[in-house]
C-alpha positions as CSV (number, residue, x, y, z in Angstrom):
1,M,-0.2,33.6,-49.7
2,T,-0.6,37.1,-48.3
3,T,1.8,38.6,-45.8
4,D,1.9,41.7,-43.6
5,F,5.2,41.9,-41.6
6,K,4.0,44.6,-39.2
7,Q,5.4,43.9,-35.8
8,Q,2.8,43.4,-33.1
9,T,3.2,45.0,-29.6
10,T,2.4,43.0,-26.5
11,V,0.0,44.7,-24.0
12,T,1.8,44.9,-20.7
13,L,0.7,44.8,-17.0
14,A,1.7,48.5,-16.7
15,E,-0.6,49.4,-19.6
16,V,-3.5,47.6,-17.9
17,A,-2.8,49.4,-14.7
18,E,-2.7,52.8,-16.4
19,A,-6.0,52.1,-18.3
20,A,-7.6,51.0,-15.0
21,G,-6.2,53.9,-13.0
22,V,-4.6,51.6,-10.4
23,G,-1.2,50.4,-9.5
24,E,0.4,47.3,-11.1
25,S,0.3,45.5,-7.8
26,T,-3.5,45.9,-7.7
27,V,-3.8,44.5,-11.2
28,S,-1.6,41.6,-10.2
29,R,-3.8,40.9,-7.1
30,V,-7.0,41.1,-9.1
31,L,-5.8,38.7,-11.8
32,R,-4.5,36.3,-9.2
33,N,-7.6,36.8,-7.1
34,H,-5.4,37.0,-4.1
35,G,-4.8,39.8,-1.6
36,S,-6.8,42.9,-0.9
37,F,-8.5,45.1,-3.5
38,S,-11.9,46.8,-3.7
39,G,-14.8,45.7,-5.8
40,K,-14.6,49.0,-7.8
41,A,-10.9,48.4,-8.5
42,R,-11.6,44.8,-9.6
43,E,-14.3,46.0,-12.1
44,R,-11.9,48.7,-13.5
45,V,-9.1,46.1,-13.9
46,L,-11.3,43.5,-15.6
47,D,-12.7,46.1,-17.9
48,A,-9.2,47.3,-18.9
49,V,-8.1,43.6,-19.4
50,E,-11.1,43.1,-21.8
51,R,-10.7,46.3,-23.7
52,L,-6.9,45.8,-24.2
53,G,-7.0,42.1,-24.9
54,Y,-4.5,41.5,-22.1
55,V,-3.5,37.9,-21.3
56,P,-1.6,37.2,-18.1
57,N,1.9,35.7,-18.5
58,R,1.7,32.3,-16.8
59,I,5.4,31.8,-17.0
60,A,6.4,35.1,-15.4
61,G,8.8,36.1,-18.2
62,T,11.0,33.0,-18.3
63,L,10.1,31.9,-21.8
64,A,9.3,35.4,-22.9
65,S,12.7,36.8,-21.9
66,A,14.7,33.8,-23.2
67,G,12.7,33.6,-26.4
68,S,9.8,31.1,-26.6
69,R,10.1,28.0,-28.8
70,L,6.4,27.2,-28.6
71,V,4.1,27.5,-31.6
72,A,0.5,27.1,-30.8
73,F,-2.1,25.6,-33.2
74,V,-5.8,26.1,-32.6
75,I,-7.6,23.9,-35.1
76,P,-11.3,23.1,-35.6
77,S,-11.2,19.3,-35.8
78,L,-9.1,16.2,-35.8
79,T,-11.7,14.1,-37.6
80,N,-11.5,16.3,-40.7
81,I,-8.6,14.8,-42.7
82,V,-7.2,18.2,-43.6
83,F,-6.1,19.2,-40.1
84,P,-4.0,16.2,-39.1
85,D,-2.1,16.6,-42.4
86,V,-1.5,20.3,-41.6
87,L,-0.2,19.4,-38.1
88,R,2.1,16.7,-39.5
89,G,3.6,18.9,-42.1
90,A,4.0,22.0,-40.0
91,G,5.2,20.0,-37.0
92,A,8.0,18.4,-39.0
93,V,9.3,21.7,-40.2
94,L,9.1,23.2,-36.7
95,E,10.9,20.3,-35.2
96,E,13.7,20.6,-37.7
97,N,14.1,24.2,-36.5
98,R,13.9,23.3,-32.8
99,Y,10.4,24.7,-32.2
100,Q,7.8,22.8,-30.2
101,A,4.2,22.6,-31.6
102,V,1.3,22.4,-29.2
103,F,-2.3,22.2,-30.4
104,S,-5.9,22.4,-29.2
105,V,-9.2,21.6,-30.9
106,T,-12.3,23.9,-31.0
107,D,-14.9,21.6,-32.5
108,Y,-15.9,24.6,-34.8
109,E,-17.1,26.5,-31.7
110,P,-16.0,30.2,-31.9
111,E,-16.4,30.7,-28.1
112,R,-14.3,27.6,-27.4
113,E,-11.7,29.0,-29.9
114,E,-11.6,32.2,-27.8
115,A,-11.0,30.3,-24.6
116,L,-8.3,28.2,-26.1
117,V,-6.5,31.1,-27.7
118,A,-6.4,32.8,-24.3
119,A,-5.0,29.6,-22.7
120,M,-2.3,29.3,-25.4
121,L,-1.3,32.9,-25.3
122,A,-0.8,32.7,-21.5
123,W,2.3,30.6,-22.3
124,R,3.6,33.3,-24.6
125,P,4.2,31.3,-27.8
126,T,6.3,32.7,-30.6
127,A,3.4,32.2,-33.0
128,V,-0.2,31.2,-33.1
129,M,-1.7,29.3,-36.1
130,L,-5.4,29.0,-36.5
131,A,-7.9,28.2,-39.3
132,G,-9.7,30.9,-41.3
133,F,-10.4,34.6,-40.6
134,E,-13.7,34.3,-38.7
135,H,-13.1,34.8,-35.0
136,T,-14.9,36.4,-32.1
137,E,-14.1,40.0,-31.2
138,G,-12.4,38.8,-28.0
139,T,-10.2,36.4,-30.0
140,L,-9.2,39.2,-32.4
141,K,-8.4,41.6,-29.5
142,M,-6.1,39.0,-27.8
143,L,-4.3,38.1,-31.0
144,R,-3.7,41.7,-32.0
145,A,-2.4,42.5,-28.6
146,S,-0.3,39.3,-28.2
147,G,3.0,40.5,-29.7
148,C,3.5,37.2,-31.4
149,R,3.1,36.2,-35.1
150,V,-0.4,35.1,-36.1
151,V,-0.9,32.8,-39.1
152,E,-4.4,32.2,-40.4
153,L,-4.6,29.0,-42.4
154,L,-6.6,27.5,-45.3
155,D,-8.2,30.6,-46.5
156,I,-7.4,33.8,-48.4
157,D,-11.0,35.1,-48.7
158,G,-10.6,37.8,-46.1
159,T,-8.2,40.2,-44.3
160,A,-5.4,38.6,-42.3
161,I,-4.4,39.8,-38.8
162,D,-0.8,39.2,-39.7
163,L,-0.1,36.3,-42.1
164,A,-2.4,34.2,-44.3
165,V,-1.5,30.9,-45.9
166,G,-4.0,29.0,-47.9
167,F,-6.3,29.2,-51.0
168,S,-9.6,30.7,-52.0
169,N,-12.4,28.5,-50.8
170,R,-14.9,30.3,-53.0
171,E,-12.8,29.6,-56.1
172,A,-12.5,25.9,-55.0
173,G,-16.3,25.7,-54.8
174,R,-16.6,27.3,-58.2
175,A,-14.1,24.9,-59.7
176,S,-16.0,21.9,-58.2
177,A,-19.2,23.0,-59.9
178,E,-17.5,23.8,-63.2
179,F,-16.0,20.3,-63.2
180,L,-19.4,18.7,-62.8
181,L,-20.9,20.9,-65.4
182,K,-18.2,20.1,-68.0
183,R,-18.8,16.4,-67.3
184,G,-22.4,17.0,-68.4
185,Y,-24.1,16.7,-65.1
186,R,-27.3,18.8,-64.7
187,R,-29.1,17.2,-61.7
188,I,-26.8,18.3,-58.9
189,G,-27.3,18.3,-55.2
190,Y,-25.1,19.1,-52.2
191,V,-24.1,17.1,-49.1
192,G,-21.9,18.8,-46.7
193,H,-21.0,20.0,-43.2
194,D,-22.6,22.6,-41.0
195,L,-22.1,25.7,-43.1
196,G,-22.7,28.1,-40.2
197,R,-20.0,26.6,-38.0
198,D,-17.6,25.6,-40.8
199,T,-17.2,29.0,-42.4
200,R,-14.7,27.8,-45.0
201,A,-17.2,25.1,-46.2
202,G,-19.8,27.9,-46.3
203,K,-17.5,29.9,-48.7
204,R,-17.0,26.8,-50.9
205,F,-20.8,26.3,-51.0
206,E,-21.3,30.0,-52.0
207,G,-18.8,29.5,-54.9
208,F,-20.4,26.2,-55.9
209,R,-23.9,27.8,-56.2
210,E,-22.5,30.9,-58.0
211,A,-21.1,28.7,-60.7
212,L,-24.3,26.7,-61.0
213,N,-26.4,29.9,-61.2
214,L,-24.1,31.4,-63.8
215,A,-24.7,28.2,-66.0
216,G,-28.5,28.4,-65.4
217,V,-28.5,25.1,-63.5
218,P,-30.5,24.9,-60.3
219,L,-29.3,23.1,-57.2
220,L,-31.9,20.4,-56.8
221,D,-31.4,19.6,-53.2
222,R,-29.0,20.0,-50.2
223,E,-28.3,17.9,-47.1
224,I,-26.3,19.3,-44.2
225,R,-24.8,16.4,-42.1
226,A,-24.2,16.7,-38.4
227,G,-21.1,15.4,-36.8
228,A,-17.6,14.9,-38.3
229,S,-16.9,16.7,-41.6
230,S,-14.9,13.7,-42.9
231,V,-16.3,10.2,-42.7
232,G,-15.0,6.8,-43.8
């Protein structure tokens, strides 16, 4: 587990207005797409929103001022047996402490994760939990500008935005290969999930192959399965 307790600062409407060189009322009208504003002002506002990672507050300060009790989970899958267990465990602890967990599913799509993070942040949660360290630049900007705690789960092979809770996927892959080698297996193949979309599986595969190469044992074959990463 790695931690960094540096307090995040929320990007405000005033900061967007200053960056765009317009008034706050103009920013508000552009973001609501209501009222009068010029095309040039719209472009400047949207450019500032993107650069700063600003997310409009959909609840107009009600939860934000009172202290939000929402914790948002953005997970890759519900068919992978790992993530329902994570939700159950974390949800039980949050409920005991009177927090409300809400979740959304990305299907291992980075662009979908970005859209879902934006939707979740619009409700000003007290924390966002999501899997791994690999996110789009837009997702990273929004999370860093959100002002809430960010917890990246199920990996420590990378640099956390805020908090990281998990294990080394590369070491897990190495341990898997070393176990097979100690059992005397030498004709070894790999069957797994899409390694490009599931980056943590990719790290486990890297560790697996590293251990085989170190032992001088070639990987005979590999098969990447489409669809769910856990099957009955």
